[in-house]
C-alpha positions as CSV (number, residue, x, y, z in Angstrom):
1,X,122.7,56.7,117.7
2,X,120.4,57.0,114.7
3,X,117.2,56.4,116.7
4,X,118.1,59.2,119.1
5,X,118.8,61.6,116.3
6,X,115.4,60.8,114.6
7,X,113.6,61.4,118.0
8,X,115.3,64.8,118.4
9,X,114.6,65.9,114.8
10,X,111.0,64.9,115.1
11,X,110.6,66.9,118.3
12,X,112.5,69.9,116.7
13,X,110.1,69.9,113.7
14,X,107.1,69.7,116.1
15,X,108.4,72.7,118.0
16,X,109.1,74.8,114.9
17,X,105.7,74.1,113.4
18,X,104.1,75.1,116.7
19,X,106.2,78.2,116.8
20,X,104.9,79.3,113.3
21,X,101.3,78.6,114.4
22,X,101.7,80.8,117.4
23,X,103.1,83.6,115.3
24,X,100.2,83.3,112.9
25,X,97.9,83.5,115.9
26,X,99.6,86.6,117.3
27,X,99.0,88.5,114.1
28,X,95.5,87.2,113.4
29,X,92.8,89.8,113.5
30,X,90.5,89.0,116.5
31,X,87.0,88.1,115.4
32,X,84.0,86.8,117.3
33,X,83.7,83.0,117.5
34,X,80.3,81.6,118.0
35,X,79.4,78.0,119.0
36,X,78.6,76.9,115.5
37,X,82.0,78.2,114.1
38,X,83.8,76.6,117.0
39,X,82.2,73.2,116.5
40,X,82.8,73.3,112.7
41,X,86.4,74.2,113.4
42,X,86.8,71.3,115.8
43,X,85.2,68.9,113.3
44,X,87.5,70.1,110.5
45,X,90.6,70.3,112.6
46,X,92.4,67.3,111.0
47,X,91.9,68.9,107.6
48,X,93.7,72.1,108.6
49,X,97.3,72.9,107.9
50,X,99.5,72.0,110.9
51,X,98.4,68.3,111.3
52,X,101.5,66.2,111.5
53,X,101.5,62.4,111.5
54,X,97.8,62.3,112.6
55,X,98.2,64.9,115.4
56,X,97.0,68.5,115.4
57,X,99.7,70.7,116.6
58,X,98.6,73.2,119.3
59,X,94.9,72.9,118.3
60,X,93.8,76.2,120.0
61,X,96.6,78.1,118.3
62,X,95.9,76.6,114.9
63,X,92.2,77.7,115.3
64,X,93.3,81.2,116.2
65,X,95.7,81.3,113.2
66,X,93.1,80.2,110.6
67,X,89.8,81.4,112.0
68,X,90.6,84.4,114.3
69,X,90.3,84.5,118.1
70,X,88.3,86.3,120.7
71,X,90.4,87.6,123.7
72,X,89.4,84.7,125.9
73,X,90.3,82.2,123.1
74,X,93.8,83.8,122.6
75,X,94.4,83.5,126.4
76,X,93.4,79.9,126.4
77,X,95.7,79.3,123.4
78,X,98.7,80.8,125.1
79,X,98.0,78.7,128.2
80,X,97.9,75.6,126.1
81,X,101.0,76.6,124.3
82,X,102.9,76.9,127.5
83,X,101.8,73.5,128.7
84,X,102.8,71.8,125.4
85,X,106.0,73.8,125.3
86,X,107.0,72.4,128.7
87,X,106.2,68.9,127.7
88,X,108.2,69.1,124.5
89,X,111.2,70.8,126.3
90,X,111.3,67.9,128.8
91,X,111.3,65.3,126.1
92,X,113.8,67.3,124.1
93,X,116.2,67.7,127.0
94,X,115.9,64.0,127.9
95,X,117.3,63.0,124.6
96,X,120.0,65.8,124.4
97,X,122.9,63.5,125.0
98,X,122.0,61.4,122.0
99,X,122.3,64.3,119.5
100,X,125.4,64.3,117.4
101,X,126.7,66.3,114.4
102,X,125.9,70.0,113.9
103,X,123.3,70.2,116.7
104,X,125.2,70.9,119.9
105,X,123.8,71.1,123.4
106,X,124.4,74.8,123.5
107,X,122.3,75.3,120.3
108,X,119.5,73.2,121.7
109,X,119.4,75.2,124.9
110,X,119.3,78.4,122.9
111,X,116.5,76.9,120.7
112,X,114.4,76.1,123.8
113,X,115.0,79.6,125.2
114,X,113.9,81.2,121.9
115,X,110.8,79.1,121.6
116,X,109.8,80.0,125.2
117,X,110.4,83.7,124.3
118,X,108.0,83.4,121.3
119,X,105.3,82.1,123.6
120,X,105.8,84.4,126.5
121,X,106.9,87.8,125.2
122,X,104.5,90.7,124.6
123,X,106.9,92.4,122.2
124,X,106.4,91.8,118.5
125,X,110.1,92.5,117.7
126,X,111.3,90.2,120.5
127,X,109.1,87.4,119.3
128,X,110.2,87.9,115.7
129,X,113.8,87.9,116.5
130,X,113.4,84.8,118.7
131,X,111.5,83.0,115.9
132,X,114.2,83.8,113.4
133,X,117.0,82.5,115.7
134,X,115.0,79.4,116.4
135,X,114.5,78.7,112.7
136,X,118.1,79.3,112.0
137,X,119.2,76.9,114.8
138,X,116.8,74.3,113.7
139,X,118.3,74.6,110.2
140,X,121.7,73.8,111.6
141,X,123.2,77.3,111.7
142,X,125.7,78.2,114.4
143,X,124.7,80.1,117.5
144,X,127.1,82.9,116.6
145,X,125.4,83.3,113.2
146,X,121.8,83.6,114.5
147,X,122.9,86.0,117.3
148,X,124.2,88.5,114.8
149,X,122.2,91.8,114.9
150,X,121.5,91.6,111.2
151,X,120.3,88.0,111.2
152,X,116.7,88.8,112.0
153,X,116.6,92.1,110.2
154,X,113.9,92.7,107.5
155,X,113.2,95.1,104.7
156,X,109.7,96.6,104.4
157,X,108.4,98.2,101.2
158,X,106.4,101.4,100.9
159,X,104.8,102.4,97.6
160,X,105.0,106.1,96.6
161,X,101.6,106.6,95.0
162,X,99.0,103.9,94.7
163,X,98.4,101.7,91.7
164,X,95.5,103.9,90.7
165,X,97.5,107.1,91.0
166,X,96.5,108.4,94.5
167,X,99.1,110.7,95.9
168,X,99.7,108.8,99.2
169,X,102.3,106.5,100.7
170,X,101.1,102.9,100.8
171,X,101.1,102.0,103.6
172,X,101.2,105.4,105.3
173,X,101.7,103.9,108.7
174,X,104.4,101.3,109.3
175,X,105.9,99.6,112.4
176,X,109.4,98.0,112.1
177,X,112.0,96.7,114.5
178,X,115.4,98.3,115.3
179,X,117.9,97.4,112.5
180,X,115.2,97.0,109.8
181,X,115.3,98.7,106.5
182,X,112.5,100.6,104.7
183,X,112.5,100.8,100.9
184,X,110.3,103.4,99.2
185,X,109.4,102.6,95.6
186,X,108.3,105.3,93.1
187,X,105.1,103.6,92.0
188,X,102.7,106.2,90.4
189,X,102.3,110.0,90.2
190,X,105.9,110.9,90.6
191,X,108.3,112.6,91.1
192,X,108.4,111.8,94.8
193,X,110.8,111.9,97.6
194,X,111.0,111.2,101.4
195,X,111.8,114.0,103.8
196,X,111.6,113.5,107.5
197,X,110.2,116.3,109.8
198,X,113.1,117.4,111.9
199,X,110.7,118.1,114.8
200,X,109.0,114.7,114.6
201,X,112.0,112.3,114.8
202,X,113.7,110.8,117.9
203,X,116.3,113.0,119.7
204,X,119.8,112.6,118.4
205,X,118.8,111.5,114.9
206,X,120.0,113.7,112.0
207,X,117.1,114.7,109.8
208,X,119.5,115.1,106.8
209,X,121.0,111.7,107.3
210,X,117.7,109.9,106.8
211,X,116.0,112.1,104.2
212,X,116.4,112.1,100.5
213,X,118.5,114.7,98.7
214,X,116.7,114.7,95.4
215,X,113.7,113.2,93.7
216,X,112.7,109.8,92.3
217,X,111.3,110.5,88.8
218,X,111.2,107.2,87.0
219,X,108.7,104.5,88.1
220,X,110.5,101.7,89.9
221,X,113.2,103.9,91.3
222,X,113.9,103.3,95.0
223,X,115.2,104.9,98.2
224,X,116.2,102.7,101.1
225,X,117.2,103.6,104.7
226,X,118.1,101.5,107.7
227,X,116.7,102.6,111.1
228,X,118.7,101.9,114.2
229,X,117.2,104.4,116.7
230,X,113.8,103.4,118.2
231,X,111.0,105.9,118.3
232,X,108.4,107.7,116.2
233,X,109.1,109.3,112.9
234,X,107.0,111.5,110.6
235,X,107.8,112.1,107.0
236,X,106.3,113.5,103.8
237,X,106.8,113.8,100.0
238,X,107.9,117.3,99.4
239,X,106.3,117.9,96.0
240,X,102.9,116.5,97.3
241,X,102.9,117.5,100.9
242,X,100.0,119.9,100.2
243,X,98.0,116.9,98.8
244,X,98.4,115.1,102.1
245,X,101.2,112.7,101.1
246,X,102.5,112.0,104.6
247,X,103.8,108.9,106.4
248,X,104.3,107.6,110.0
249,X,107.0,105.2,111.0
250,X,107.5,103.6,114.4
251,X,110.8,101.8,115.2
252,X,110.5,99.4,118.1
C-alpha cells in the first residue's frame, strides 16, 4: 500500500545518504582532532549537511567527512556504521513485502549487499563499484543494468603541462579501477604525447597498444585509453622526457 511504499523509500534515502557520508569519510585526509574541535563539531552537528528530518545521519561518519578523523575516530565511525546498517536492513527487510512497482525484492537484496560492501570492504574500487550499483538500484535501474562491467566505470583526466607552463603531467601519479579510462589533455607547453615504458607495464600488455603514435600539438587535444589489466604502469612524454615529464598509473 502507499504507506508501505513511503516507509521503504524513506529508509532507502536514509541508507543512500549514509553511504555517501561513508565514502566521504573514506577519502577524507586524517587530521588530529582535539577536544575543543570535537565539542564544537558536536554542538554544530545539526547544522552540518546530512541532517534529515531532524536526525543526523551516521554522526561519527559525518564528522569524519567534514572535519577529518584520527585513526581511532575512523574505527569508531565504522563500528557505528555497521550497527546502524544492521538496524536499517532489519527495518528495510521487514517492509519488503509491501514494496511494489519497479523496486523488486531481488533489487532490494542487492542494494543491501552493496551497502554492506561499502561499509566493510578495504578496497577502494570494490567500495566505489558497490556505491554506484546501490545508487543505480535506488534510482530504479534494473539489476542487470547496474551489474554491467561498464556501469561503474569512470574517466580520469590528466593535464599535459600545468596551467603556468611547467612540463609535467598533472597529476603525475594516478590510481584507477579496472575498466576505467584515462584522458590526457594537451594543456600547455606542447607538443606532448604519452608513451608507456615497455619494461614498466604489466605482463601481457602490449606497449604499442596503449601508447600514442604521434603528438598532440594544439591545446585542448586529447588522447584517451581504457585500462583493463590491473598493475603498475610508467609512462612519459617523449619530447620532454629529459625535463622529467613522467607519470605513474596504478590500475586496481
